[in-house]
TIVEXVEX-245209 format. One record per residue (C-alpha): z, x, y. Coordinates in nm, 4 decimals. Example, Ala and Ser with C-alpha at 12.3 -4.5 7.8 and 13.67 -1.06 7.14 Angstrom:
<pts>
       up     east    north
   0.7800   1.2300  -0.4500
   0.7140   1.3670  -0.1060
</pts>
This chain:
<pts>
       up     east    north
   0.3060   0.7442   1.3215
  -0.0697   0.7358   1.3137
  -0.2435   0.7571   1.6472
  -0.6070   0.6539   1.6653
  -0.8592   0.6083   1.9430
  -0.9153   0.2350   1.9319
  -1.1612   0.0189   2.1188
  -1.1228  -0.3518   2.1797
  -1.3731  -0.6332   2.1591
  -1.3060  -0.8936   2.4251
  -1.4181  -1.2480   2.4889
  -1.5826  -1.3776   2.8082
  -1.2415  -1.4022   2.9773
  -1.1483  -1.0438   2.8915
  -0.8967  -1.1372   2.6209
  -0.8750  -0.8892   2.3365
  -1.0077  -1.0422   2.0152
  -1.0633  -0.7490   1.7777
  -1.0111  -0.3755   1.7394
  -1.2726  -0.1175   1.6471
  -1.1409   0.1983   1.4787
  -1.3112   0.5122   1.3547
  -1.3701   0.4848   0.9792
  -1.1566   0.7918   0.9080
  -0.8635   0.6339   1.0930
  -0.9055   0.3079   0.9010
  -0.9037   0.4960   0.5687
  -0.5876   0.6824   0.6723
  -0.4188   0.3527   0.7599
  -0.5132   0.2086   0.4203
  -0.3736   0.5193   0.2447
  -0.0477   0.4853   0.4371
  -0.0204   0.1144   0.3510
  -0.0804   0.1864  -0.0176
   0.1884   0.4537  -0.0119
   0.4279   0.2130   0.1579
   0.3507  -0.0474  -0.1088
   0.4298   0.2105  -0.3798
   0.7590   0.2992  -0.2109
   0.8574  -0.0673  -0.1886
   0.7700  -0.1242  -0.5550
   0.9772   0.1814  -0.6530
   1.2726   0.0613  -0.4461
   1.2499  -0.2857  -0.5997
   1.2328  -0.1410  -0.9515
   1.5329   0.0842  -0.8885
   1.7327  -0.2105  -0.7540
   1.6930  -0.4067  -1.0781
   1.9368  -0.3280  -1.3564
   1.7512  -0.2051  -1.6621
   1.8106  -0.0479  -1.9982
   1.6319   0.2833  -2.0592
   1.3937   0.2993  -2.3559
   1.2509   0.6044  -2.5310
   0.9299   0.7447  -2.3821
   0.7315   0.6968  -2.7044
   0.8301   0.3302  -2.7176
   0.7297   0.2815  -2.3541
   0.3903   0.4409  -2.4191
   0.3324   0.2151  -2.7213
   0.4213  -0.0930  -2.5182
   0.1881   0.0109  -2.2376
  -0.0977   0.0772  -2.4791
  -0.0359  -0.2545  -2.6544
  -0.0420  -0.4348  -2.3200
   0.3192  -0.5410  -2.3355
   0.4065  -0.3694  -2.0043
   0.2096  -0.3973  -1.6807
</pts>
């Protein structure tokens, strides 16, 4: 869990409308979200049945733009 010292921007009635974070904390949050996205993509890929292909063939397909 990431803990950050946040500040809130409020409206005239005192209702919280936005959060202000230190830039370093924001960057850390973005890194964590990207890592989570990678983990989810890995899990999704592992859940799909697939047929293994030789490494050289995979590299050719990547270079030819056949694989994202």
